[in-house]
Each structure stands twice: as structure tokens, then as C-alpha cells.
All heavy atoms as a GROMACS GRO file, in nm:
protein
  537
    1MET      N    1   0.090  -0.117  -0.007
    1MET     CA    2  -0.003  -0.002   0.001
    1MET      C    3   0.093   0.119  -0.008
    1MET      O    4   0.198   0.122   0.062
    1MET     CB    5  -0.083  -0.004   0.126
    1MET     CG    6  -0.181   0.112   0.129
    1MET     SD    7  -0.297   0.089   0.263
    1MET     CE    8  -0.330   0.241   0.308
    2ALA      N    9   0.045   0.226  -0.066
    2ALA     CA   10   0.113   0.356  -0.068
    2ALA      C   11   0.007   0.464  -0.071
    2ALA      O   12  -0.099   0.447  -0.120
    2ALA     CB   13   0.195   0.359  -0.198
    3VAL      N   14   0.052   0.575  -0.011
    3VAL     CA   15  -0.032   0.698  -0.010
    3VAL      C   16   0.051   0.814  -0.058
    3VAL      O   17   0.166   0.820  -0.020
    3VAL     CB   18  -0.072   0.721   0.143
    3VAL    CG1   19  -0.157   0.847   0.142
    3VAL    CG2   20  -0.158   0.605   0.186
    4ALA      N   21  -0.004   0.891  -0.149
    4ALA     CA   22   0.069   1.010  -0.196
    4ALA      C   23  -0.030   1.123  -0.209
    4ALA      O   24  -0.149   1.098  -0.233
    4ALA     CB   25   0.133   0.974  -0.325
    5VAL      N   26   0.006   1.246  -0.196
    5VAL     CA   27  -0.068   1.360  -0.216
    5VAL      C   28  -0.090   1.385  -0.360
    5VAL      O   29   0.007   1.382  -0.439
    5VAL     CB   30  -0.004   1.487  -0.151
    5VAL    CG1   31  -0.080   1.616  -0.179
    5VAL    CG2   32   0.017   1.464  -0.004
    6GLY      N   33  -0.211   1.393  -0.401
    6GLY     CA   34  -0.231   1.419  -0.541
    6GLY      C   35  -0.229   1.563  -0.580
    6GLY      O   36  -0.249   1.648  -0.492
    7ARG      N   37  -0.218   1.589  -0.711
    7ARG     CA   38  -0.222   1.731  -0.763
    7ARG      C   39  -0.335   1.727  -0.873
    7ARG      O   40  -0.335   1.643  -0.955
    7ARG     CB   41  -0.085   1.770  -0.812
    7ARG     CG   42   0.020   1.787  -0.710
    7ARG     CD   43   0.137   1.844  -0.773
    7ARG     NE   44   0.101   1.981  -0.829
    7ARG     CZ   45   0.181   2.088  -0.838
    7ARG    NH1   46   0.304   2.074  -0.807
    7ARG    NH2   47   0.154   2.207  -0.893
    8ASP      N   48  -0.404   1.829  -0.884
    8ASP     CA   49  -0.496   1.842  -0.987
    8ASP      C   50  -0.426   1.872  -1.122
    8ASP      O   51  -0.333   1.948  -1.125
    8ASP     CB   52  -0.611   1.942  -0.970
    8ASP     CG   53  -0.561   2.082  -0.933
    8ASP    OD1   54  -0.441   2.096  -0.895
    8ASP    OD2   55  -0.653   2.171  -0.927
    9LEU      N   56  -0.475   1.799  -1.226
    9LEU     CA   57  -0.409   1.818  -1.358
    9LEU      C   58  -0.442   1.959  -1.419
    9LEU      O   59  -0.370   2.002  -1.482
    9LEU     CB   60  -0.460   1.709  -1.453
    9LEU     CG   61  -0.414   1.568  -1.424
    9LEU    CD1   62  -0.486   1.468  -1.525
    9LEU    CD2   63  -0.268   1.562  -1.436
   10TYR      N   64  -0.554   2.011  -1.386
   10TYR     CA   65  -0.591   2.144  -1.424
   10TYR      C   66  -0.701   2.176  -1.314
   10TYR      O   67  -0.760   2.105  -1.253
   10TYR     CB   68  -0.652   2.149  -1.566
   10TYR     CG   69  -0.760   2.046  -1.593
   10TYR    CD1   70  -0.887   2.068  -1.564
   10TYR    CD2   71  -0.731   1.915  -1.654
   10TYR    CE1   72  -0.988   1.981  -1.599
   10TYR    CE2   73  -0.823   1.827  -1.670
   10TYR     CZ   74  -0.946   1.858  -1.659
   10TYR     OH   75  -1.047   1.761  -1.679
   11LYS      N   76  -0.732   2.310  -1.310
   11LYS     CA   77  -0.821   2.358  -1.208
   11LYS      C   78  -0.960   2.305  -1.219
   11LYS      O   79  -1.017   2.308  -1.323
   11LYS     CB   80  -0.832   2.519  -1.223
   11LYS     CG   81  -0.903   2.585  -1.106
   11LYS     CD   82  -0.804   2.587  -0.989
   11LYS     CE   83  -0.841   2.680  -0.882
   11LYS     NZ   84  -0.783   2.653  -0.757
   12GLY      N   85  -1.016   2.227  -1.110
   12GLY     CA   86  -1.125   2.159  -1.118
   12GLY      C   87  -1.118   2.018  -1.178
   12GLY      O   88  -1.217   1.959  -1.199
   13GLY      N   89  -1.001   1.985  -1.229
   13GLY     CA   90  -0.988   1.847  -1.288
   13GLY      C   91  -0.956   1.739  -1.191
   13GLY      O   92  -0.951   1.766  -1.077
   14PRO      N   93  -0.928   1.624  -1.255
   14PRO     CA   94  -0.894   1.502  -1.160
   14PRO      C   95  -0.765   1.522  -1.096
   14PRO      O   96  -0.668   1.585  -1.152
   14PRO     CB   97  -0.892   1.393  -1.264
   14PRO     CG   98  -0.855   1.455  -1.404
   14PRO     CD   99  -0.927   1.590  -1.399
   15TYR      N  100  -0.738   1.452  -0.982
   15TYR     CA  101  -0.613   1.454  -0.915
   15TYR      C  102  -0.539   1.328  -0.944
   15TYR      O  103  -0.594   1.225  -0.981
   15TYR     CB  104  -0.643   1.454  -0.759
   15TYR     CG  105  -0.684   1.589  -0.709
   15TYR    CD1  106  -0.806   1.643  -0.728
   15TYR    CD2  107  -0.586   1.666  -0.638
   15TYR    CE1  108  -0.845   1.758  -0.678
   15TYR    CE2  109  -0.617   1.782  -0.591
   15TYR     CZ  110  -0.750   1.836  -0.606
   15TYR     OH  111  -0.784   1.964  -0.551
   16VAL      N  112  -0.395   1.341  -0.953
   16VAL     CA  113  -0.317   1.229  -0.981
   16VAL      C  114  -0.189   1.236  -0.893
   16VAL      O  115  -0.157   1.346  -0.839
   16VAL     CB  116  -0.259   1.226  -1.136
   16VAL    CG1  117  -0.382   1.218  -1.225
   16VAL    CG2  118  -0.187   1.348  -1.165
   17ALA      N  119  -0.139   1.132  -0.873
   17ALA     CA  120  -0.011   1.118  -0.792
   17ALA      C  121   0.077   1.013  -0.857
   17ALA      O  122   0.034   0.921  -0.920
   17ALA     CB  123  -0.035   1.080  -0.653
   18ALA      N  124   0.206   1.042  -0.868
   18ALA     CA  125   0.302   0.947  -0.914
   18ALA      C  126   0.410   0.919  -0.811
   18ALA      O  127   0.445   1.015  -0.742
   18ALA     CB  128   0.360   1.004  -1.043
   19PHE      N  129   0.447   0.793  -0.800
   19PHE     CA  130   0.565   0.762  -0.710
   19PHE      C  131   0.628   0.629  -0.762
   19PHE      O  132   0.575   0.570  -0.851
   19PHE     CB  133   0.511   0.743  -0.554
   19PHE     CG  134   0.389   0.665  -0.554
   19PHE    CD1  135   0.390   0.534  -0.540
   19PHE    CD2  136   0.269   0.732  -0.565
   19PHE    CE1  137   0.271   0.453  -0.533
   19PHE    CE2  138   0.139   0.651  -0.555
   19PHE     CZ  139   0.150   0.523  -0.539
   20ALA      N  140   0.742   0.609  -0.706
   20ALA     CA  141   0.824   0.491  -0.761
   20ALA      C  142   0.766   0.372  -0.712
   20ALA      O  143   0.708   0.353  -0.613
   20ALA     CB  144   0.975   0.512  -0.703
   21GLY      N  145   0.788   0.272  -0.812
   21GLY     CA  146   0.748   0.133  -0.768
   21GLY      C  147   0.857   0.050  -0.735
   21GLY      O  148   0.960   0.094  -0.692
   22ALA      N  149   0.852  -0.082  -0.768
   22ALA     CA  150   0.962  -0.174  -0.730
   22ALA      C  151   1.081  -0.147  -0.814
   22ALA      O  152   1.189  -0.169  -0.761
   22ALA     CB  153   0.915  -0.323  -0.752
   23MET      N  154   1.070  -0.101  -0.932
   23MET     CA  155   1.172  -0.069  -1.025
   23MET      C  156   1.180   0.087  -1.028
   23MET      O  157   1.084   0.149  -1.072
   23MET     CB  158   1.166  -0.133  -1.166
   23MET     CG  159   1.172  -0.288  -1.157
   23MET     SD  160   1.153  -0.357  -1.319
   23MET     CE  161   1.289  -0.294  -1.405
   24PRO      N  162   1.298   0.149  -1.015
   24PRO     CA  163   1.304   0.289  -1.028
   24PRO      C  164   1.286   0.333  -1.176
   24PRO      O  165   1.309   0.264  -1.269
   24PRO     CB  166   1.445   0.325  -0.980
   24PRO     CG  167   1.526   0.196  -0.964
   24PRO     CD  168   1.422   0.087  -0.970
   25ALA      N  169   1.231   0.458  -1.189
   25ALA     CA  170   1.206   0.513  -1.316
   25ALA      C  171   1.344   0.544  -1.380
   25ALA      O  172   1.442   0.586  -1.318
   25ALA     CB  173   1.124   0.626  -1.321
   26ALA      N  174   1.350   0.528  -1.525
   26ALA     CA  175   1.476   0.575  -1.592
   26ALA      C  176   1.443   0.700  -1.666
   26ALA      O  177   1.324   0.734  -1.682
   26ALA     CB  178   1.513   0.456  -1.690
   27LEU      N  179   1.544   0.770  -1.703
   27LEU     CA  180   1.528   0.897  -1.772
   27LEU      C  181   1.448   0.882  -1.907
   27LEU      O  182   1.369   0.971  -1.946
   27LEU     CB  183   1.663   0.961  -1.811
   27LEU     CG  184   1.744   1.023  -1.691
   27LEU    CD1  185   1.873   1.060  -1.725
   27LEU    CD2  186   1.659   1.126  -1.619
   28GLU      N  187   1.462   0.766  -1.977
   28GLU     CA  188   1.387   0.749  -2.103
   28GLU      C  189   1.236   0.699  -2.080
   28GLU      O  190   1.165   0.690  -2.178
   28GLU     CB  191   1.468   0.659  -2.192
   28GLU     CG  192   1.485   0.520  -2.141
   28GLU     CD  193   1.615   0.514  -2.063
   28GLU    OE1  194   1.686   0.610  -2.040
   28GLU    OE2  195   1.636   0.402  -1.999
   29ASP      N  196   1.198   0.676  -1.956
   29ASP     CA  197   1.062   0.645  -1.937
   29ASP      C  198   0.966   0.759  -1.959
   29ASP      O  199   1.014   0.880  -1.938
   29ASP     CB  200   1.040   0.601  -1.785
   29ASP     CG  201   1.096   0.458  -1.757
   29ASP    OD1  202   1.147   0.392  -1.853
   29ASP    OD2  203   1.123   0.423  -1.642
   30SER      N  204   0.851   0.727  -2.002
   30SER     CA  205   0.752   0.828  -2.028
   30SER      C  206   0.608   0.775  -1.996
   30SER      O  207   0.593   0.650  -1.982
   30SER     CB  208   0.743   0.875  -2.174
   30SER     OG  209   0.714   0.773  -2.260
   31TRP      N  210   0.521   0.860  -1.969
   31TRP     CA  211   0.375   0.821  -1.938
   31TRP      C  212   0.284   0.915  -2.004
   31TRP      O  213   0.310   1.028  -2.038
   31TRP     CB  214   0.357   0.832  -1.780
   31TRP     CG  215   0.435   0.752  -1.700
   31TRP    CD1  216   0.418   0.626  -1.656
   31TRP    CD2  217   0.571   0.788  -1.650
   31TRP    NE1  218   0.522   0.578  -1.576
   31TRP    CE2  219   0.616   0.677  -1.575
   31TRP    CE3  220   0.660   0.897  -1.666
   31TRP    CZ2  221   0.747   0.676  -1.511
   31TRP    CZ3  222   0.782   0.894  -1.601
   31TRP    CH2  223   0.824   0.788  -1.526
   32VAL      N  224   0.170   0.852  -2.024
   32VAL     CA  225   0.058   0.943  -2.097
   32VAL      C  226  -0.067   0.924  -2.002
   32VAL      O  227  -0.109   0.821  -1.961
   32VAL     CB  228   0.019   0.883  -2.229
   32VAL    CG1  229  -0.095   0.959  -2.295
   32VAL    CG2  230   0.147   0.888  -2.324
   33LEU      N  231  -0.111   1.038  -1.968
   33LEU     CA  232  -0.248   1.050  -1.884
   33LEU      C  233  -0.354   1.104  -1.980
   33LEU      O  234  -0.332   1.202  -2.044
   33LEU     CB  235  -0.232   1.136  -1.766
   33LEU     CG  236  -0.122   1.086  -1.661
   33LEU    CD1  237  -0.097   1.203  -1.550
   33LEU    CD2  238  -0.164   0.957  -1.604
   34THR      N  239  -0.457   1.039  -1.983
   34THR     CA  240  -0.580   1.085  -2.064
   34THR      C  241  -0.701   1.099  -1.971
   34THR      O  242  -0.729   1.004  -1.897
   34THR     CB  243  -0.611   0.978  -2.171
   34THR    OG1  244  -0.493   0.953  -2.246
   34THR    CG2  245  -0.720   1.020  -2.258
   35ALA      N  246  -0.768   1.219  -1.981
   35ALA     CA  247  -0.879   1.246  -1.904
   35ALA      C  248  -0.990   1.273  -2.007
   35ALA      O  249  -0.972   1.352  -2.100
   35ALA     CB  250  -0.869   1.361  -1.804
   36THR      N  251  -1.114   1.219  -1.992
   36THR     CA  252  -1.220   1.238  -2.074
   36THR      C  253  -1.349   1.276  -1.995
   36THR      O  254  -1.351   1.236  -1.884
   36THR     CB  255  -1.249   1.116  -2.162
   36THR    OG1  256  -1.284   1.005  -2.074
   36THR    CG2  257  -1.124   1.066  -2.249
   37ASN      N  258  -1.432   1.337  -2.058
   37ASN     CA  259  -1.560   1.364  -2.009
   37ASN      C  260  -1.660   1.370  -2.125
   37ASN      O  261  -1.646   1.445  -2.218
   37ASN     CB  262  -1.564   1.509  -1.933
   37ASN     CG  263  -1.688   1.544  -1.882
   37ASN    OD1  264  -1.789   1.472  -1.893
   37ASN    ND2  265  -1.689   1.657  -1.810
   38ASP      N  266  -1.763   1.290  -2.117
   38ASP     CA  267  -1.859   1.276  -2.220
   38ASP      C  268  -1.957   1.382  -2.215
   38ASP      O  269  -2.047   1.397  -2.301
   38ASP     CB  270  -1.931   1.135  -2.231
   38ASP     CG  271  -2.012   1.103  -2.111
   38ASP    OD1  272  -2.015   1.182  -2.022
   38ASP    OD2  273  -2.064   0.993  -2.102
   39GLY      N  274  -1.965   1.460  -2.106
   39GLY     CA  275  -2.067   1.569  -2.094
   39GLY      C  276  -2.209   1.530  -2.090
   39GLY      O  277  -2.295   1.598  -2.105
   40ALA      N  278  -2.224   1.401  -2.037
   40ALA     CA  279  -2.348   1.341  -2.029
   40ALA      C  280  -2.435   1.409  -1.913
   40ALA      O  281  -2.562   1.404  -1.917
   40ALA     CB  282  -2.350   1.195  -2.008
   41GLY      N  283  -2.376   1.468  -1.828
   41GLY     CA  284  -2.455   1.525  -1.712
   41GLY      C  285  -2.489   1.669  -1.748
   41GLY      O  286  -2.412   1.761  -1.735
   42ALA      N  287  -2.613   1.681  -1.804
   42ALA     CA  288  -2.652   1.811  -1.858
   42ALA      C  289  -2.643   1.924  -1.753
   42ALA      O  290  -2.602   2.039  -1.777
   42ALA     CB  291  -2.790   1.798  -1.919
   43ILE      N  292  -2.702   1.893  -1.629
   43ILE     CA  293  -2.701   1.999  -1.526
   43ILE      C  294  -2.558   2.040  -1.483
   43ILE      O  295  -2.535   2.150  -1.461
   43ILE     CB  296  -2.800   1.964  -1.412
   43ILE    CG1  297  -2.940   1.959  -1.462
   43ILE    CG2  298  -2.780   2.048  -1.293
   43ILE    CD1  299  -3.056   1.912  -1.362
   44GLN      N  300  -2.481   1.939  -1.452
   44GLN     CA  301  -2.347   1.964  -1.406
   44GLN      C  302  -2.265   2.036  -1.512
   44GLN      O  303  -2.199   2.125  -1.471
   44GLN     CB  304  -2.277   1.823  -1.370
   44GLN     CG  305  -2.151   1.832  -1.300
   44GLN     CD  306  -2.154   1.865  -1.155
   44GLN    OE1  307  -2.169   1.978  -1.115
   44GLN    NE2  308  -2.148   1.767  -1.068
   45THR      N  309  -2.282   2.011  -1.630
   45THR     CA  310  -2.208   2.072  -1.745
   45THR      C  311  -2.258   2.219  -1.745
   45THR      O  312  -2.180   2.302  -1.761
   45THR     CB  313  -2.236   2.001  -1.881
   45THR    OG1  314  -2.194   1.865  -1.867
   45THR    CG2  315  -2.169   2.072  -1.992
   46TRP      N  316  -2.399   2.233  -1.750
   46TRP     CA  317  -2.445   2.374  -1.753
   46TRP      C  318  -2.397   2.458  -1.632
   46TRP      O  319  -2.348   2.576  -1.649
   46TRP     CB  320  -2.604   2.380  -1.747
   46TRP     CG  321  -2.661   2.505  -1.738
   46TRP    CD1  322  -2.677   2.597  -1.837
   46TRP    CD2  323  -2.701   2.580  -1.614
   46TRP    NE1  324  -2.729   2.718  -1.777
   46TRP    CE2  325  -2.746   2.699  -1.644
   46TRP    CE3  326  -2.705   2.524  -1.474
   46TRP    CZ2  327  -2.795   2.790  -1.546
   46TRP    CZ3  328  -2.750   2.621  -1.384
   46TRP    CH2  329  -2.798   2.738  -1.412
   47TYR      N  330  -2.395   2.394  -1.523
   47TYR     CA  331  -2.355   2.464  -1.396
   47TYR      C  332  -2.199   2.505  -1.404
   47TYR      O  333  -2.171   2.614  -1.361
   47TYR     CB  334  -2.379   2.365  -1.272
   47TYR     CG  335  -2.360   2.437  -1.138
   47TYR    CD1  336  -2.452   2.522  -1.092
   47TYR    CD2  337  -2.253   2.396  -1.051
   47TYR    CE1  338  -2.439   2.584  -0.964
   47TYR    CE2  339  -2.243   2.456  -0.933
   47TYR     CZ  340  -2.335   2.547  -0.891
   47TYR     OH  341  -2.330   2.602  -0.770
   48HIS      N  342  -2.131   2.418  -1.455
   48HIS     CA  343  -1.985   2.442  -1.466
   48HIS      C  344  -1.962   2.549  -1.559
   48HIS      O  345  -1.877   2.648  -1.537
   48HIS     CB  346  -1.906   2.309  -1.502
   48HIS     CG  347  -1.770   2.337  -1.548
   48HIS    ND1  348  -1.665   2.385  -1.465
   48HIS    CD2  349  -1.714   2.333  -1.676
   48HIS    CE1  350  -1.551   2.402  -1.533
   48HIS    NE2  351  -1.575   2.362  -1.658
   49ARG      N  352  -2.027   2.543  -1.674
   49ARG     CA  353  -2.001   2.649  -1.774
   49ARG      C  354  -2.052   2.774  -1.747
   49ARG      O  355  -1.992   2.884  -1.779
   49ARG     CB  356  -2.060   2.595  -1.918
   49ARG     CG  357  -1.984   2.479  -1.984
   49ARG     CD  358  -2.048   2.432  -2.100
   49ARG     NE  359  -1.972   2.324  -2.162
   49ARG     CZ  360  -2.010   2.242  -2.258
   49ARG    NH1  361  -2.121   2.272  -2.315
   49ARG    NH2  362  -1.937   2.158  -2.294
   50SER      N  363  -2.158   2.779  -1.673
   50SER     CA  364  -2.222   2.921  -1.636
   50SER      C  365  -2.147   2.977  -1.521
   50SER      O  366  -2.145   3.106  -1.525
   50SER     CB  367  -2.363   2.885  -1.594
   50SER     OG  368  -2.448   2.837  -1.697
   51PHE      N  369  -2.097   2.899  -1.430
   51PHE     CA  370  -2.052   2.972  -1.314
   51PHE      C  371  -1.899   2.930  -1.280
   51PHE      O  372  -1.843   2.970  -1.192
   51PHE     CB  373  -2.128   2.925  -1.181
   51PHE     CG  374  -2.279   2.966  -1.201
   51PHE    CD1  375  -2.363   2.868  -1.218
   51PHE    CD2  376  -2.309   3.097  -1.197
   51PHE    CE1  377  -2.505   2.900  -1.233
   51PHE    CE2  378  -2.442   3.130  -1.211
   51PHE     CZ  379  -2.542   3.038  -1.220
   52ASP      N  380  -1.835   2.851  -1.363
   52ASP     CA  381  -1.698   2.801  -1.353
   52ASP      C  382  -1.670   2.747  -1.206
   52ASP      O  383  -1.576   2.779  -1.136
   52ASP     CB  384  -1.605   2.916  -1.384
   52ASP     CG  385  -1.456   2.862  -1.388
   52ASP    OD1  386  -1.430   2.744  -1.411
   52ASP    OD2  387  -1.367   2.936  -1.344
   53MET      N  388  -1.766   2.668  -1.155
   53MET     CA  389  -1.753   2.621  -1.018
   53MET      C  390  -1.644   2.521  -1.005
   53MET      O  391  -1.576   2.508  -0.906
   53MET     CB  392  -1.886   2.561  -0.977
   53MET     CG  393  -1.999   2.673  -0.969
   53MET     SD  394  -1.958   2.815  -0.867
   53MET     CE  395  -1.974   2.763  -0.710
   54ALA      N  396  -1.614   2.436  -1.111
   54ALA     CA  397  -1.502   2.343  -1.103
   54ALA      C  398  -1.378   2.423  -1.092
   54ALA      O  399  -1.289   2.385  -1.027
   54ALA     CB  400  -1.514   2.262  -1.228
   55GLY      N  401  -1.368   2.538  -1.159
   55GLY     CA  402  -1.246   2.608  -1.153
   55GLY      C  403  -1.216   2.669  -1.022
   55GLY      O  404  -1.114   2.697  -0.974
   56LYS      N  405  -1.335   2.684  -0.941
   56LYS     CA  406  -1.322   2.728  -0.804
   56LYS      C  407  -1.312   2.618  -0.706
   56LYS      O  408  -1.303   2.631  -0.579
   56LYS     CB  409  -1.449   2.813  -0.772
   56LYS     CG  410  -1.460   2.937  -0.846
   56LYS     CD  411  -1.594   2.998  -0.834
   56LYS     CE  412  -1.602   3.123  -0.924
   56LYS     NZ  413  -1.734   3.160  -0.968
   57GLY      N  414  -1.308   2.492  -0.766
   57GLY     CA  415  -1.295   2.373  -0.672
   57GLY      C  416  -1.426   2.326  -0.620
   57GLY      O  417  -1.428   2.251  -0.524
   58LEU      N  418  -1.540   2.364  -0.676
   58LEU     CA  419  -1.671   2.333  -0.624
   58LEU      C  420  -1.750   2.266  -0.741
   58LEU      O  421  -1.745   2.307  -0.853
   58LEU     CB  422  -1.738   2.454  -0.572
   58LEU     CG  423  -1.675   2.545  -0.472
   58LEU    CD1  424  -1.745   2.677  -0.451
   58LEU    CD2  425  -1.676   2.470  -0.342
   59LEU      N  426  -1.825   2.154  -0.698
   59LEU     CA  427  -1.914   2.090  -0.788
   59LEU      C  428  -2.050   2.063  -0.717
   59LEU      O  429  -2.061   2.067  -0.592
   59LEU     CB  430  -1.855   1.953  -0.826
   59LEU     CG  431  -1.724   1.970  -0.916
   59LEU    CD1  432  -1.661   1.819  -0.925
   59LEU    CD2  433  -1.743   2.026  -1.042
   60LEU      N  434  -2.151   2.035  -0.799
   60LEU     CA  435  -2.274   1.991  -0.733
   60LEU      C  436  -2.265   1.863  -0.663
   60LEU      O  437  -2.182   1.795  -0.700
   60LEU     CB  438  -2.380   1.993  -0.854
   60LEU     CG  439  -2.429   2.115  -0.913
   60LEU    CD1  440  -2.515   2.084  -1.036
   60LEU    CD2  441  -2.500   2.206  -0.827
   61PRO      N  442  -2.334   1.836  -0.557
   61PRO     CA  443  -2.326   1.711  -0.491
   61PRO      C  444  -2.358   1.596  -0.578
   61PRO      O  445  -2.445   1.605  -0.657
   61PRO     CB  446  -2.433   1.732  -0.376
   61PRO     CG  447  -2.516   1.842  -0.420
   61PRO     CD  448  -2.441   1.929  -0.507
   62THR      N  449  -2.304   1.482  -0.551
   62THR     CA  450  -2.333   1.363  -0.630
   62THR      C  451  -2.382   1.248  -0.539
   62THR      O  452  -2.327   1.249  -0.422
   62THR     CB  453  -2.223   1.314  -0.732
   62THR    OG1  454  -2.107   1.300  -0.640
   62THR    CG2  455  -2.180   1.419  -0.827
   63THR      N  456  -2.440   1.144  -0.586
   63THR     CA  457  -2.469   1.039  -0.514
   63THR      C  458  -2.466   0.910  -0.603
   63THR      O  459  -2.519   0.912  -0.712
   63THR     CB  460  -2.616   1.040  -0.460
   63THR    OG1  461  -2.717   1.052  -0.563
   63THR    CG2  462  -2.641   1.153  -0.362
   64GLY      N  463  -2.386   0.814  -0.558
   64GLY     CA  464  -2.382   0.689  -0.634
   64GLY      C  465  -2.321   0.708  -0.776
   64GLY      O  466  -2.356   0.640  -0.869
   65GLY      N  467  -2.229   0.802  -0.780
   65GLY     CA  468  -2.161   0.827  -0.916
   65GLY      C  469  -2.241   0.919  -1.005
   65GLY      O  470  -2.203   0.962  -1.114
   66GLY      N  471  -2.364   0.959  -0.974
   66GLY     CA  472  -2.434   1.049  -1.055
   66GLY      C  473  -2.479   1.178  -0.981
   66GLY      O  474  -2.460   1.184  -0.856
   67VAL      N  475  -2.519   1.282  -1.052
   67VAL     CA  476  -2.545   1.414  -0.986
   67VAL      C  477  -2.680   1.392  -0.908
   67VAL      O  478  -2.774   1.323  -0.954
   67VAL     CB  479  -2.566   1.520  -1.086
   67VAL    CG1  480  -2.612   1.654  -1.031
   67VAL    CG2  481  -2.431   1.547  -1.164
   68ALA      N  482  -2.698   1.449  -0.791
   68ALA     CA  483  -2.813   1.437  -0.715
   68ALA      C  484  -2.937   1.497  -0.782
   68ALA      O  485  -3.043   1.464  -0.734
   68ALA     CB  486  -2.787   1.490  -0.574
   69ILE      N  487  -2.913   1.584  -0.868
   69ILE     CA  488  -3.022   1.654  -0.943
   69ILE      C  489  -3.032   1.576  -1.077
   69ILE      O  490  -2.948   1.590  -1.154
   69ILE     CB  491  -3.000   1.794  -0.964
   69ILE    CG1  492  -2.970   1.866  -0.837
   69ILE    CG2  493  -3.121   1.855  -1.038
   69ILE    CD1  494  -2.924   2.009  -0.838
   70PRO      N  495  -3.139   1.499  -1.100
   70PRO     CA  496  -3.146   1.419  -1.222
   70PRO      C  497  -3.167   1.524  -1.360
   70PRO      O  498  -3.220   1.621  -1.347
   70PRO     CB  499  -3.274   1.341  -1.214
   70PRO     CG  500  -3.350   1.396  -1.109
   70PRO     CD  501  -3.250   1.480  -1.033
   71ASP      N  502  -3.114   1.476  -1.472
   71ASP     CA  503  -3.126   1.541  -1.584
   71ASP      C  504  -3.266   1.572  -1.628
   71ASP      O  505  -3.295   1.650  -1.718
   71ASP     CB  506  -3.040   1.489  -1.700
   71ASP     CG  507  -2.888   1.499  -1.689
   71ASP    OD1  508  -2.852   1.596  -1.610
   71ASP    OD2  509  -2.819   1.430  -1.740
   72ALA      N  510  -3.354   1.475  -1.576
   72ALA     CA  511  -3.497   1.483  -1.624
   72ALA      C  512  -3.554   1.620  -1.586
   72ALA      O  513  -3.660   1.664  -1.652
   72ALA     CB  514  -3.574   1.376  -1.551
   73VAL      N  515  -3.504   1.698  -1.488
   73VAL     CA  516  -3.566   1.829  -1.456
   73VAL      C  517  -3.543   1.937  -1.566
   73VAL      O  518  -3.600   2.033  -1.564
   73VAL     CB  519  -3.514   1.874  -1.322
   73VAL    CG1  520  -3.542   1.783  -1.210
   73VAL    CG2  521  -3.365   1.905  -1.328
   74THR      N  522  -3.452   1.904  -1.648
   74THR     CA  523  -3.433   2.006  -1.758
   74THR      C  524  -3.519   1.985  -1.883
   74THR      O  525  -3.519   2.065  -1.977
   74THR     CB  526  -3.285   1.986  -1.814
   74THR    OG1  527  -3.266   1.857  -1.877
   74THR    CG2  528  -3.178   2.014  -1.698
   75LYS      N  529  -3.602   1.881  -1.883
   75LYS     CA  530  -3.697   1.858  -1.992
   75LYS      C  531  -3.827   1.882  -1.962
   75LYS      O  532  -3.875   1.915  -1.853
   75LYS     CB  533  -3.687   1.697  -2.022
   75LYS     CG  534  -3.549   1.660  -2.065
   75LYS     CD  535  -3.544   1.507  -2.085
   75LYS     CE  536  -3.424   1.469  -2.144
   75LYS     NZ  537  -3.316   1.428  -2.116
   0.00000   0.00000   0.00000
């Protein structure tokens, strides 16, 4: 088990942490990190774009992996 302090990749983005494993990293080693967002959460997307809350480190509350406010309220 290892614990490391994460850093956000960009303001309001995901946090990552890197640390050495059983074999030390070499100078020629490289890594690729990919972050994606399908924008499926209409309310969360609108809230973020309207008020830049993710940039402020704030998001709407979520439950069970989804936003507590269902997208159905926008229809």
C-alpha cells in the first residue's frame, strides 16, 4: 500500500499522484495520462460552464456516481 498527495491536472480537474514502484524510473521512461468527459450530465455541465464552479474547486453534490439532481428536470 502507498499513499501520496495528489495534484490536480488542471483547475477543477482530476487529481493524480506518481511515485516509484519496485523498479526505479529511468530517464527515458514516459507516461501518458488521458482524461475524458462525455458531458452526459446536462445540469453539471451547464452549472460548470455558467459559473466556473469546477475552476473554483466546487461541484454539485453527487450520489452513487451521478448528480443528485437528475437531468430529467431539464426536460
